[in-house]
C-alpha positions as a LaTeX table, in Angstrom:
\begin{tabular}{lrrr}
\hline
Residue & $x$ (\AA) & $y$ (\AA) & $z$ (\AA) \\
\hline
Met1 & $-17.82$ & $-54.82$ & $-37.45$ \\
Val2 & $-18.89$ & $-52.22$ & $-39.31$ \\
Glu3 & $-21.46$ & $-51.37$ & $-37.25$ \\
Cys4 & $-18.64$ & $-51.50$ & $-34.56$ \\
Leu5 & $-17.12$ & $-48.53$ & $-36.31$ \\
Thr6 & $-19.50$ & $-46.36$ & $-37.10$ \\
Ile7 & $-20.07$ & $-46.22$ & $-33.27$ \\
Met8 & $-16.37$ & $-45.59$ & $-32.54$ \\
Ala9 & $-16.48$ & $-42.92$ & $-35.31$ \\
Ser10 & $-19.34$ & $-41.30$ & $-33.62$ \\
Glu11 & $-17.63$ & $-41.34$ & $-30.09$ \\
Phe12 & $-14.36$ & $-39.45$ & $-31.48$ \\
Arg13 & $-15.86$ & $-36.78$ & $-33.77$ \\
Gln14 & $-13.86$ & $-33.87$ & $-33.55$ \\
Val15 & $-15.98$ & $-30.83$ & $-32.97$ \\
Gln16 & $-14.88$ & $-27.18$ & $-33.19$ \\
Arg17 & $-15.90$ & $-24.53$ & $-30.84$ \\
Gln18 & $-15.49$ & $-20.70$ & $-30.18$ \\
Glu19 & $-14.41$ & $-20.14$ & $-26.76$ \\
Gln20 & $-13.24$ & $-16.97$ & $-24.85$ \\
Ser21 & $-10.71$ & $-16.67$ & $-22.39$ \\
Leu22 & $-8.17$ & $-14.13$ & $-20.77$ \\
Val23 & $-4.38$ & $-15.02$ & $-21.88$ \\
Leu24 & $-1.89$ & $-13.17$ & $-19.60$ \\
Thr25 & 0.69 & $-12.57$ & $-22.55$ \\
Pro26 & 4.10 & $-11.74$ & $-21.36$ \\
Gln27 & 3.89 & $-8.20$ & $-22.38$ \\
Leu28 & 0.70 & $-7.56$ & $-20.34$ \\
Lys29 & 2.37 & $-9.23$ & $-17.31$ \\
Arg30 & 4.99 & $-7.02$ & $-17.66$ \\
Ser31 & 2.62 & $-3.96$ & $-18.17$ \\
Leu32 & 0.67 & $-5.17$ & $-14.74$ \\
Glu33 & 3.86 & $-5.67$ & $-12.89$ \\
Ile34 & 5.31 & $-1.91$ & $-13.73$ \\
Leu35 & 1.97 & $-0.53$ & $-13.13$ \\
Gln36 & 1.84 & $-1.77$ & $-9.58$ \\
Ala37 & 5.56 & $-1.32$ & $-8.89$ \\
Ala38 & 6.46 & 1.81 & $-6.48$ \\
Ser39 & 8.56 & 4.41 & $-7.94$ \\
Leu40 & 11.90 & 3.04 & $-6.26$ \\
Asp41 & 11.02 & $-0.65$ & $-7.53$ \\
Leu42 & 10.20 & 0.58 & $-11.14$ \\
Ser43 & 13.91 & 2.24 & $-11.14$ \\
Lys44 & 15.22 & $-1.21$ & $-10.11$ \\
Ile45 & 13.26 & $-2.65$ & $-12.88$ \\
Ile46 & 14.51 & $-0.27$ & $-15.63$ \\
Glu47 & 17.86 & $-0.44$ & $-14.62$ \\
Ala48 & 18.16 & $-4.49$ & $-14.56$ \\
Glu49 & 16.35 & $-4.05$ & $-17.98$ \\
Ile50 & 19.22 & $-2.21$ & $-19.60$ \\
Lys51 & 21.83 & $-3.89$ & $-17.72$ \\
Asn52 & 20.22 & $-7.18$ & $-19.39$ \\
Asn53 & 19.25 & $-5.77$ & $-22.64$ \\
Pro54 & 21.98 & $-4.55$ & $-24.69$ \\
Leu55 & 20.22 & $-2.20$ & $-27.08$ \\
Leu56 & 18.81 & 0.07 & $-24.38$ \\
Glu57 & 20.48 & 2.45 & $-22.39$ \\
Glu58 & 20.41 & 5.82 & $-20.65$ \\
Ala59 & 19.28 & 8.75 & $-22.40$ \\
Pro60 & 21.88 & 11.54 & $-22.11$ \\
Pro61 & 20.40 & 14.78 & $-20.42$ \\
Glu62 & 20.44 & 16.46 & $-23.94$ \\
Asp63 & 18.15 & 13.97 & $-25.53$ \\
Tyr64 & 15.75 & 14.16 & $-22.68$ \\
Ala65 & 13.26 & 16.44 & $-24.50$ \\
Asp66 & 14.14 & 15.34 & $-28.25$ \\
Lys67 & 12.50 & 12.49 & $-29.97$ \\
Pro68 & 14.44 & 9.61 & $-30.39$ \\
Glu69 & 15.32 & 9.03 & $-34.19$ \\
Thr70 & 13.50 & 6.23 & $-36.22$ \\
Leu71 & 14.63 & 3.21 & $-37.47$ \\
Gly72 & 13.99 & 3.92 & $-40.87$ \\
Glu73 & 11.02 & 2.53 & $-42.88$ \\
Ser74 & 10.56 & $-0.92$ & $-41.55$ \\
Ala75 & 7.38 & $-1.20$ & $-39.85$ \\
Asp76 & 9.21 & $-4.18$ & $-37.82$ \\
Phe77 & 11.10 & $-1.83$ & $-36.15$ \\
Asp78 & 9.11 & 1.28 & $-35.61$ \\
Asp79 & 9.53 & 1.61 & $-32.00$ \\
Thr80 & 8.73 & 5.63 & $-31.76$ \\
Asp81 & 4.76 & 5.39 & $-30.44$ \\
Ala82 & 5.83 & 5.00 & $-26.74$ \\
Ala83 & 9.51 & 6.10 & $-27.12$ \\
Asp84 & 8.27 & 9.65 & $-28.28$ \\
Asp85 & 5.75 & 9.57 & $-25.73$ \\
Tyr86 & 8.21 & 8.80 & $-23.05$ \\
Ala87 & 10.98 & 11.28 & $-24.43$ \\
Ala88 & 8.63 & 14.15 & $-24.72$ \\
Gln89 & 7.00 & 14.03 & $-21.10$ \\
Ala90 & 10.81 & 14.12 & $-20.08$ \\
Lys91 & 11.90 & 17.89 & $-19.09$ \\
Ser92 & 15.17 & 19.21 & $-20.10$ \\
Asp93 & 16.82 & 17.97 & $-16.89$ \\
Ser94 & 19.83 & 19.73 & $-16.56$ \\
Tyr95 & 23.24 & 17.10 & $-15.60$ \\
Asn96 & 22.87 & 18.26 & $-12.11$ \\
Glu97 & 19.57 & 17.22 & $-11.99$ \\
Gln98 & 20.50 & 13.35 & $-13.14$ \\
Lys99 & 23.16 & 13.45 & $-10.69$ \\
Arg100 & 20.85 & 14.35 & $-7.99$ \\
Arg101 & 18.19 & 11.62 & $-8.80$ \\
Asp102 & 21.58 & 9.01 & $-8.96$ \\
Phe103 & 22.54 & 10.33 & $-4.87$ \\
Ile104 & 18.72 & 9.67 & $-4.44$ \\
Leu105 & 18.92 & 6.51 & $-5.26$ \\
Asn106 & 22.08 & 5.26 & $-4.28$ \\
Ser107 & 21.43 & 6.85 & $-0.51$ \\
Leu108 & 17.96 & 5.68 & 0.16 \\
Pro109 & 17.98 & 2.76 & 2.51 \\
Asp110 & 16.22 & $-0.18$ & 1.55 \\
Arg111 & 12.55 & $-0.25$ & 2.71 \\
Lys112 & 11.15 & $-3.21$ & 4.31 \\
Ser113 & 7.58 & $-3.92$ & 4.81 \\
Leu114 & 6.50 & $-5.25$ & 8.01 \\
Gln115 & 5.83 & $-8.74$ & 6.60 \\
Glu116 & 9.30 & $-8.99$ & 4.78 \\
His117 & 10.70 & $-7.97$ & 8.36 \\
Leu118 & 8.50 & $-10.11$ & 10.06 \\
Leu119 & 9.87 & $-13.43$ & 7.71 \\
Gly120 & 13.35 & $-12.33$ & 8.27 \\
Glu121 & 13.02 & $-13.06$ & 12.00 \\
Ala122 & 10.88 & $-16.25$ & 11.14 \\
Asn123 & 13.82 & $-16.90$ & 8.91 \\
Leu124 & 15.91 & $-17.10$ & 11.87 \\
Asp125 & 13.96 & $-18.76$ & 14.25 \\
Ala126 & 11.70 & $-21.13$ & 13.06 \\
Lys127 & 11.91 & $-24.78$ & 13.86 \\
Ser128 & 11.22 & $-26.21$ & 10.33 \\
Glu129 & 10.15 & $-24.70$ & 6.69 \\
Ser130 & 6.81 & $-25.59$ & 6.77 \\
Val131 & 6.95 & $-23.22$ & 9.88 \\
Val132 & 8.51 & $-20.61$ & 8.26 \\
Arg133 & 5.22 & $-20.97$ & 5.35 \\
Ala134 & 2.32 & $-21.13$ & 8.16 \\
Phe135 & 3.82 & $-17.85$ & 9.65 \\
Ala136 & 3.97 & $-16.25$ & 6.36 \\
Asn137 & 0.57 & $-17.47$ & 5.91 \\
Leu138 & $-0.64$ & $-16.02$ & 9.15 \\
Ala139 & 1.79 & $-12.75$ & 8.70 \\
Gly140 & $-0.56$ & $-12.00$ & 5.48 \\
Ser141 & $-3.69$ & $-12.21$ & 7.48 \\
Leu142 & $-2.42$ & $-9.17$ & 9.70 \\
Asp143 & $-4.80$ & $-5.93$ & 9.69 \\
Glu144 & $-3.04$ & $-2.21$ & 9.69 \\
Arg145 & $-2.70$ & $-2.22$ & 13.41 \\
Gly146 & $-0.75$ & $-5.50$ & 13.40 \\
Phe147 & $-3.84$ & $-7.63$ & 14.66 \\
Leu148 & $-5.23$ & $-11.14$ & 13.15 \\
Leu149 & $-8.34$ & $-11.11$ & 10.93 \\
Pro150 & $-10.59$ & $-13.42$ & 12.96 \\
Asp151 & $-10.34$ & $-15.95$ & 10.24 \\
Ala152 & $-6.51$ & $-16.41$ & 10.44 \\
Ile153 & $-6.30$ & $-19.60$ & 11.94 \\
Asp154 & $-8.87$ & $-21.17$ & 9.76 \\
Asn155 & $-7.61$ & $-19.70$ & 6.48 \\
Ala156 & $-3.93$ & $-21.34$ & 7.55 \\
Arg157 & $-5.90$ & $-24.70$ & 8.32 \\
Ser158 & $-7.65$ & $-24.79$ & 4.92 \\
Ala159 & $-3.97$ & $-23.93$ & 3.43 \\
Gly160 & $-2.94$ & $-27.17$ & 4.38 \\
Phe161 & $-0.88$ & $-26.73$ & 7.76 \\
Asp162 & $-1.88$ & $-29.11$ & 10.83 \\
Asp163 & $-2.78$ & $-27.55$ & 14.01 \\
Lys164 & 0.68 & $-28.10$ & 15.34 \\
Thr165 & 2.43 & $-26.36$ & 12.72 \\
Val166 & $-0.21$ & $-23.44$ & 12.92 \\
Ala167 & 0.44 & $-23.20$ & 17.07 \\
Asp168 & 4.32 & $-23.07$ & 16.47 \\
Ala169 & 3.81 & $-20.27$ & 13.58 \\
Leu170 & 1.46 & $-18.49$ & 15.95 \\
Asp171 & 3.86 & $-18.57$ & 19.07 \\
Leu172 & 6.81 & $-17.26$ & 16.61 \\
Leu173 & 4.54 & $-14.64$ & 15.35 \\
Arg174 & 3.57 & $-13.65$ & 18.56 \\
Gly175 & 6.77 & $-13.16$ & 19.62 \\
Ser176 & 8.54 & $-11.03$ & 17.05 \\
Asp177 & 8.45 & $-7.60$ & 17.02 \\
Pro178 & 7.30 & $-4.88$ & 17.16 \\
Pro179 & 5.78 & $-6.49$ & 20.93 \\
Gly180 & 2.40 & $-6.94$ & 20.51 \\
Ile181 & 2.28 & $-8.09$ & 16.58 \\
Gly182 & 0.36 & $-11.11$ & 16.11 \\
Ala183 & $-2.59$ & $-10.39$ & 18.85 \\
Phe184 & $-6.33$ & $-11.23$ & 18.47 \\
Asp185 & $-7.10$ & $-7.89$ & 19.81 \\
Met186 & $-5.93$ & $-4.85$ & 21.58 \\
Arg187 & $-6.30$ & $-6.34$ & 25.04 \\
Asp188 & $-4.76$ & $-9.75$ & 23.88 \\
Ser189 & $-1.95$ & $-7.13$ & 22.37 \\
Leu190 & $-1.51$ & $-5.19$ & 25.61 \\
Met191 & $-1.03$ & $-8.28$ & 27.43 \\
Leu192 & 1.63 & $-9.49$ & 25.14 \\
Gln193 & 3.52 & $-6.14$ & 25.30 \\
Leu194 & 3.37 & $-6.51$ & 29.42 \\
Glu195 & 5.05 & $-10.13$ & 29.19 \\
Arg196 & 7.60 & $-8.98$ & 26.58 \\
Lys197 & 8.72 & $-6.45$ & 29.31 \\
Asn198 & 8.81 & $-9.06$ & 31.88 \\
Met199 & 5.65 & $-7.85$ & 33.87 \\
Gly200 & 3.59 & $-11.17$ & 33.31 \\
Ser201 & 2.62 & $-11.54$ & 36.89 \\
Ser202 & 2.48 & $-8.00$ & 37.56 \\
Leu203 & $-0.85$ & $-6.44$ & 39.17 \\
Ala204 & $-1.25$ & $-4.43$ & 35.35 \\
Tyr205 & $-0.95$ & $-8.06$ & 34.02 \\
Arg206 & $-3.64$ & $-9.27$ & 36.28 \\
Ile207 & $-6.30$ & $-6.33$ & 35.61 \\
Met208 & $-5.90$ & $-7.20$ & 32.05 \\
Glu209 & $-6.24$ & $-10.66$ & 32.64 \\
Asn210 & $-9.32$ & $-10.83$ & 35.03 \\
His211 & $-10.57$ & $-7.42$ & 35.64 \\
Tyr212 & $-10.95$ & $-6.18$ & 31.65 \\
Ala213 & $-14.46$ & $-5.14$ & 31.67 \\
Leu214 & $-14.06$ & $-3.12$ & 35.28 \\
Leu215 & $-10.83$ & $-1.52$ & 33.64 \\
Leu216 & $-12.75$ & $-0.41$ & 30.93 \\
Lys217 & $-15.42$ & 1.40 & 33.76 \\
Arg218 & $-12.38$ & 2.65 & 35.58 \\
Lys219 & $-13.82$ & 0.77 & 38.47 \\
Val220 & $-10.38$ & 1.36 & 40.36 \\
Ala221 & $-12.43$ & 0.82 & 43.96 \\
Glu222 & $-13.74$ & $-2.18$ & 42.95 \\
Ile223 & $-10.37$ & $-3.82$ & 41.24 \\
Ala224 & $-8.32$ & $-2.54$ & 44.02 \\
Glu225 & $-10.69$ & $-4.77$ & 46.64 \\
Leu226 & $-10.50$ & $-7.62$ & 44.43 \\
Glu227 & $-6.86$ & $-7.41$ & 44.08 \\
Asn228 & $-6.46$ & $-7.07$ & 47.92 \\
Thr229 & $-4.32$ & $-3.83$ & 47.03 \\
Ser230 & $-4.73$ & $-0.03$ & 47.41 \\
Pro231 & $-6.33$ & 2.38 & 44.65 \\
Glu232 & $-2.81$ & 4.11 & 44.40 \\
Asn233 & $-1.79$ & 0.94 & 42.90 \\
Val234 & $-4.29$ & 0.23 & 40.72 \\
Glu235 & $-4.07$ & 3.66 & 39.24 \\
Ala236 & $-0.01$ & 2.98 & 38.81 \\
Ala237 & $-0.71$ & $-0.08$ & 36.81 \\
Ile238 & $-3.66$ & 1.58 & 34.83 \\
Gly239 & $-0.51$ & 4.18 & 33.96 \\
Glu240 & 1.87 & 1.23 & 32.89 \\
Ile241 & $-1.02$ & 0.10 & 30.57 \\
Ala242 & $-1.44$ & 3.60 & 29.03 \\
Lys243 & 2.42 & 3.61 & 27.70 \\
Leu244 & 1.54 & 0.39 & 25.76 \\
Asn245 & 0.99 & 0.61 & 22.09 \\
Thr246 & $-2.65$ & 0.35 & 21.06 \\
Ser247 & $-1.64$ & $-0.31$ & 17.36 \\
Pro248 & 1.59 & $-1.78$ & 17.57 \\
Ala249 & 2.13 & $-2.10$ & 13.41 \\
Ser250 & 1.72 & 1.76 & 13.20 \\
Glu251 & 5.09 & 2.73 & 14.48 \\
Tyr252 & 6.61 & 0.70 & 11.94 \\
Ala253 & 4.30 & 2.17 & 9.05 \\
Ala254 & 5.35 & 5.40 & 10.42 \\
Glu255 & 9.33 & 4.61 & 10.25 \\
Thr256 & 8.80 & 3.33 & 6.54 \\
Glu257 & 6.26 & 6.58 & 5.72 \\
Lys258 & 10.10 & 8.70 & 6.07 \\
Ile259 & 11.52 & 7.45 & 3.01 \\
Val260 & 8.82 & 7.44 & 0.35 \\
Leu261 & 9.27 & 9.14 & $-3.03$ \\
Pro262 & 5.94 & 10.99 & $-4.34$ \\
Glu263 & 5.07 & 9.94 & $-7.82$ \\
Leu264 & 2.76 & 13.09 & $-8.28$ \\
Leu265 & 3.12 & 16.54 & $-7.01$ \\
Phe266 & 0.08 & 19.01 & $-6.48$ \\
Tyr267 & 0.60 & 22.47 & $-6.34$ \\
Lys268 & $-0.71$ & 25.71 & $-7.32$ \\
Asp269 & 0.51 & 27.87 & $-9.88$ \\
Asp270 & 1.04 & 31.49 & $-9.99$ \\
Asp271 & $-2.25$ & 32.01 & $-11.45$ \\
Gly272 & $-3.52$ & 30.73 & $-8.54$ \\
Ile273 & $-4.86$ & 27.63 & $-10.54$ \\
Trp274 & $-4.29$ & 23.85 & $-8.81$ \\
Arg275 & $-1.82$ & 21.87 & $-11.02$ \\
Val276 & $-0.92$ & 17.95 & $-10.79$ \\
Glu277 & 2.33 & 16.40 & $-12.40$ \\
Leu278 & 4.26 & 13.46 & $-12.48$ \\
Ser279 & 7.31 & 13.68 & $-10.44$ \\
Asn280 & 9.89 & 11.46 & $-12.52$ \\
Asp281 & 13.21 & 12.78 & $-10.71$ \\
Cys282 & 13.85 & 8.77 & $-9.58$ \\
Leu283 & 12.84 & 6.98 & $-13.20$ \\
Pro284 & 15.99 & 6.94 & $-15.49$ \\
Arg285 & 15.60 & 7.89 & $-18.79$ \\
Phe286 & 16.03 & 5.06 & $-21.05$ \\
Arg287 & 16.38 & 4.92 & $-25.06$ \\
Ile288 & 17.35 & 1.95 & $-27.90$ \\
Asn289 & 20.65 & 2.91 & $-28.76$ \\
Pro290 & 20.54 & 4.27 & $-31.87$ \\
Glu291 & 23.71 & 2.74 & $-33.50$ \\
Tyr292 & 21.56 & $-0.81$ & $-33.44$ \\
Arg293 & 18.78 & 0.19 & $-34.83$ \\
Lys294 & 20.40 & 2.17 & $-37.71$ \\
Met295 & 22.96 & $-1.40$ & $-38.08$ \\
Ala296 & 19.15 & $-3.09$ & $-38.23$ \\
Ala297 & 17.57 & $-0.60$ & $-40.55$ \\
Asp298 & 20.30 & $-1.18$ & $-43.01$ \\
Gly299 & 19.95 & $-4.74$ & $-43.07$ \\
Lys300 & 23.92 & $-5.64$ & $-43.62$ \\
Met301 & 23.49 & $-8.03$ & $-40.83$ \\
Arg302 & 23.12 & $-12.11$ & $-40.68$ \\
Pro303 & 19.79 & $-13.66$ & $-40.13$ \\
Asp304 & 20.57 & $-14.80$ & $-36.88$ \\
Glu305 & 21.72 & $-11.60$ & $-35.36$ \\
Leu306 & 18.84 & $-9.64$ & $-37.06$ \\
Ser307 & 16.86 & $-12.19$ & $-35.26$ \\
Tyr308 & 18.75 & $-11.08$ & $-31.66$ \\
Ile309 & 18.38 & $-7.45$ & $-32.39$ \\
Arg310 & 14.95 & $-7.56$ & $-33.54$ \\
Glu311 & 13.92 & $-9.47$ & $-30.04$ \\
Lys312 & 15.88 & $-7.11$ & $-27.99$ \\
Ile313 & 13.98 & $-3.89$ & $-29.70$ \\
Arg314 & 10.86 & $-5.78$ & $-28.80$ \\
Asp315 & 11.67 & $-6.44$ & $-25.17$ \\
Gly316 & 12.74 & $-2.65$ & $-25.27$ \\
Lys317 & 9.58 & $-1.31$ & $-27.00$ \\
Met318 & 7.48 & $-3.85$ & $-24.18$ \\
Leu319 & 9.45 & $-1.63$ & $-21.59$ \\
Met320 & 8.97 & 1.48 & $-22.85$ \\
Glu321 & 4.98 & 0.92 & $-23.43$ \\
Ala322 & 4.54 & $-0.16$ & $-20.10$ \\
Val323 & 6.42 & 2.52 & $-18.26$ \\
Asp324 & 4.54 & 5.49 & $-20.69$ \\
Met325 & 0.93 & 3.29 & $-19.75$ \\
Arg326 & 2.08 & 3.73 & $-16.16$ \\
Gln327 & 2.83 & 7.24 & $-16.15$ \\
Lys328 & $-0.29$ & 8.28 & $-18.12$ \\
Thr329 & $-2.68$ & 6.10 & $-16.12$ \\
Ile330 & $-1.23$ & 7.70 & $-12.71$ \\
Leu331 & $-1.48$ & 11.02 & $-14.18$ \\
Lys332 & $-4.72$ & 10.65 & $-14.86$ \\
Ile333 & $-5.49$ & 9.58 & $-11.94$ \\
Gly334 & $-4.14$ & 12.43 & $-10.20$ \\
Gln335 & $-6.29$ & 14.87 & $-12.47$ \\
Ala336 & $-9.16$ & 12.90 & $-11.36$ \\
Val337 & $-8.25$ & 13.05 & $-7.70$ \\
Leu338 & $-7.71$ & 17.27 & $-8.25$ \\
Lys339 & $-11.01$ & 17.31 & $-9.86$ \\
Arg340 & $-12.79$ & 15.51 & $-6.95$ \\
Gln341 & $-10.91$ & 16.66 & $-4.43$ \\
Ala342 & $-10.60$ & 20.43 & $-5.04$ \\
Asp343 & $-11.74$ & 21.31 & $-1.45$ \\
Phe344 & $-8.99$ & 19.27 & 0.27 \\
Phe345 & $-6.33$ & 21.22 & $-1.50$ \\
Glu346 & $-7.79$ & 24.23 & $-0.55$ \\
Asn347 & $-9.00$ & 23.46 & 2.96 \\
Gly348 & $-7.49$ & 20.32 & 4.08 \\
Arg349 & $-8.01$ & 17.25 & 5.68 \\
Asp350 & $-11.42$ & 18.22 & 6.88 \\
Ser351 & $-12.77$ & 19.04 & 3.70 \\
Leu352 & $-11.99$ & 15.36 & 2.25 \\
Arg353 & $-14.77$ & 13.90 & 0.51 \\
Pro354 & $-15.98$ & 10.62 & $-0.46$ \\
Met355 & $-14.64$ & 9.15 & $-3.74$ \\
Thr356 & $-14.29$ & 5.38 & $-4.96$ \\
Met357 & $-12.26$ & 3.62 & $-7.50$ \\
Gln358 & $-15.08$ & 3.10 & $-9.52$ \\
Asp359 & $-15.53$ & 7.27 & $-9.63$ \\
Val360 & $-12.13$ & 7.82 & $-10.70$ \\
Ala361 & $-12.19$ & 4.55 & $-13.03$ \\
Asp362 & $-15.37$ & 6.28 & $-14.56$ \\
Asp363 & $-13.71$ & 9.73 & $-15.33$ \\
Ile364 & $-10.43$ & 8.41 & $-16.75$ \\
Gly365 & $-12.10$ & 5.41 & $-18.93$ \\
Val366 & $-10.76$ & 2.16 & $-17.30$ \\
His367 & $-11.40$ & $-0.82$ & $-14.68$ \\
Pro368 & $-11.58$ & $-0.07$ & $-10.92$ \\
Thr369 & $-9.15$ & $-2.72$ & $-10.88$ \\
Thr370 & $-6.59$ & $-0.74$ & $-12.69$ \\
Val371 & $-7.02$ & 2.24 & $-10.56$ \\
Gly372 & $-6.60$ & $-0.02$ & $-7.54$ \\
Arg373 & $-3.10$ & $-1.28$ & $-9.23$ \\
Ala374 & $-2.34$ & 1.99 & $-10.05$ \\
Ile375 & $-2.59$ & 3.76 & $-6.76$ \\
Ser376 & $-0.76$ & 0.86 & $-4.74$ \\
Glu377 & 2.22 & 1.54 & $-3.43$ \\
Lys378 & 2.04 & 5.39 & $-5.00$ \\
Tyr379 & 2.36 & 8.68 & $-3.06$ \\
Ala380 & 1.74 & 12.08 & $-3.59$ \\
Gln381 & 2.82 & 15.41 & $-2.50$ \\
Thr382 & 0.54 & 18.07 & $-0.94$ \\
Pro383 & 0.44 & 21.13 & 0.72 \\
Phe384 & $-0.65$ & 19.53 & 3.44 \\
Gly385 & 2.05 & 16.75 & 3.57 \\
Val386 & 2.86 & 13.66 & 1.68 \\
Phe387 & $-0.01$ & 11.05 & 1.35 \\
Pro388 & $-0.51$ & 7.67 & $-0.16$ \\
Leu389 & $-3.12$ & 7.54 & $-2.81$ \\
Lys390 & $-4.90$ & 5.21 & $-1.32$ \\
Phe391 & $-6.05$ & 8.04 & 1.35 \\
Phe392 & $-8.06$ & 10.04 & $-1.05$ \\
Phe393 & $-10.24$ & 6.90 & $-1.46$ \\
Ser394 & $-12.89$ & 6.40 & 1.05 \\
Gly395 & $-16.36$ & 5.87 & 1.68 \\
Gly396 & $-18.19$ & 8.87 & 3.61 \\
Tyr397 & $-21.22$ & 10.04 & 5.07 \\
Glu398 & $-23.88$ & 12.56 & 4.32 \\
Ser399 & $-24.13$ & 15.47 & 6.60 \\
Thr400 & $-27.48$ & 17.18 & 7.89 \\
Gly401 & $-25.97$ & 20.18 & 6.16 \\
Gly402 & $-26.46$ & 18.19 & 2.81 \\
Gly403 & $-22.77$ & 17.78 & 1.89 \\
Ser404 & $-20.65$ & 14.65 & 2.52 \\
Leu405 & $-17.46$ & 13.66 & 4.32 \\
Ser406 & $-15.26$ & 10.94 & 4.05 \\
Ser407 & $-14.38$ & 8.01 & 6.66 \\
Glu408 & $-11.22$ & 10.14 & 6.92 \\
Ser409 & $-12.39$ & 13.33 & 7.30 \\
Val410 & $-14.72$ & 11.69 & 10.30 \\
Lys411 & $-11.53$ & 10.02 & 11.81 \\
Asn412 & $-9.96$ & 13.64 & 11.95 \\
Met413 & $-12.96$ & 14.89 & 13.54 \\
Ile414 & $-12.61$ & 12.24 & 16.27 \\
Arg415 & $-8.94$ & 12.91 & 16.64 \\
Lys416 & $-9.36$ & 16.53 & 17.31 \\
Ile417 & $-12.43$ & 16.02 & 19.76 \\
Ile418 & $-10.18$ & 13.79 & 21.91 \\
Asp419 & $-6.99$ & 15.96 & 21.62 \\
Asp420 & $-9.60$ & 18.52 & 23.01 \\
Glu421 & $-11.35$ & 16.69 & 25.89 \\
Ser422 & $-10.20$ & 17.47 & 29.38 \\
Pro423 & $-7.26$ & 14.58 & 30.88 \\
Arg424 & $-9.42$ & 14.03 & 33.66 \\
Ser425 & $-12.16$ & 13.40 & 32.16 \\
Pro426 & $-11.85$ & 11.54 & 28.77 \\
Leu427 & $-14.64$ & 11.40 & 26.61 \\
Ser428 & $-16.86$ & 7.73 & 25.93 \\
Asp429 & $-17.25$ & 6.77 & 22.46 \\
Ser430 & $-21.21$ & 7.79 & 22.80 \\
Lys431 & $-20.29$ & 11.14 & 23.91 \\
Ile432 & $-18.21$ & 11.23 & 20.52 \\
Ala433 & $-20.67$ & 10.20 & 18.79 \\
Glu434 & $-23.19$ & 12.85 & 19.87 \\
Leu435 & $-20.55$ & 15.38 & 19.65 \\
Leu436 & $-19.70$ & 14.18 & 15.94 \\
Ala437 & $-24.13$ & 14.24 & 15.28 \\
Glu438 & $-23.81$ & 17.81 & 16.82 \\
Glu439 & $-21.41$ & 18.69 & 13.38 \\
Gly440 & $-24.20$ & 17.26 & 11.21 \\
Val441 & $-22.12$ & 13.91 & 10.89 \\
Asn442 & $-24.28$ & 10.43 & 12.31 \\
Ile443 & $-22.59$ & 7.92 & 12.78 \\
Ala444 & $-23.01$ & 4.55 & 15.43 \\
Arg445 & $-21.05$ & 4.48 & 18.71 \\
Arg446 & $-19.58$ & 1.28 & 17.24 \\
Thr447 & $-18.14$ & 3.26 & 14.33 \\
Val448 & $-16.47$ & 5.68 & 16.63 \\
Ala449 & $-14.79$ & 2.62 & 18.43 \\
Lys450 & $-13.51$ & 1.45 & 15.12 \\
Tyr451 & $-12.07$ & 4.56 & 13.92 \\
Arg452 & $-10.58$ & 5.20 & 17.19 \\
Glu453 & $-8.71$ & 1.93 & 17.63 \\
Glu454 & $-7.52$ & 2.59 & 13.91 \\
Leu455 & $-6.02$ & 5.96 & 14.77 \\
Gly456 & $-4.08$ & 4.11 & 17.51 \\
Ile457 & $-6.41$ & 6.11 & 20.51 \\
Ala458 & $-7.09$ & 4.15 & 23.74 \\
Thr459 & $-10.18$ & 3.50 & 25.31 \\
Lys460 & $-11.60$ & 6.24 & 27.40 \\
Ala461 & $-10.59$ & 4.41 & 30.87 \\
Leu462 & $-7.15$ & 4.25 & 29.76 \\
Arg463 & $-7.21$ & 8.19 & 28.66 \\
Arg464 & $-8.17$ & 9.11 & 31.97 \\
Arg465 & $-5.27$ & 11.29 & 33.91 \\
Phe466 & $-5.60$ & 12.15 & 37.63 \\
\hline
\end{tabular}
């Protein structure tokens, strides 16, 4: 019996061990949510918090530039750190400016992403809830052109959807608007668009289906002979194909860009110095109600009331600190962009330089993932238009002249070369690569083809006009 007890004791010993693990506290989760939120989304978050937290209120315009009063001597109620910073960064906006902000918020339509738009269609037309979920999985695997990524189907199967459900979801996606969405490549997308125009049995469709290689080489006579028709009919069919959209998601993206609100303003001041500042027009100014803070500091409340007030004050502080951190991070990123992309602000797209998130993270002392979250869904107003902050981040190429160009700059060069080509004799991807090399930019033909497709520009054969 003693021996047995000894064995059991050795099996069930308690051992203390130190381990490090990352725990997402409510404050950290809220900070991440606010950091990633776009301007209009953040406005809705703040307004919802003001509605749900009786201690929060919109600050009157005359208080925007003033420090909020403190809560007294109690350290438990010292909310001046983030609140002071938040109030101090705000300019003395006039009452008319406040009304303008409200007008902007109330007049802008709700903005939907492509995925939200597609899911709205799926919820109406899907055969079952499982098809809707598989549809959402596939919609999340669309690239910027609206084409499915190569591993989209395998990923949907790996997520637990059976072949029938995936097939139904795929058919639903490929039948959604905009036409051509959910294709596997540009050829597939163009054929989908022809089907949607009731041209599934047309000469144009047969050319895409059976003679695509000849089409890319513009072998009109050979196609005409194989289809037992005239070269003129083939030319007319190619003209129909040329009217189709080579990047079906691009038009949808262009529509949404019309209602974005820039978070950063880049401008040159009266002394000729470039500046960047936050645009806070759509963010409500808020504070903790001073009467409640005074009541809590006086200590003349029941314990349960005091506990409630403390909880709501802490919630308010958490929101203030998260908003303050978001604004400061975005501004620091803007300052780093201004420093590293000085040539762009003077000369435009062609002068954009390679810049990575690691570069900016090193500049401002944060992790690259923080930069990635902070620039998500954020836009900047520049003298050359409004750009997503992601526009300034890209890899690049060393030029033979010793400088470097971003991939965006190279894309812009490709666009200009094609804009200047003869419609009767469009340039091949290889020829474009040669012309770029003459400008000191050495990239492969396949890279030209990739960038051309990302720009929504058709192949040489489809660009030719007679």
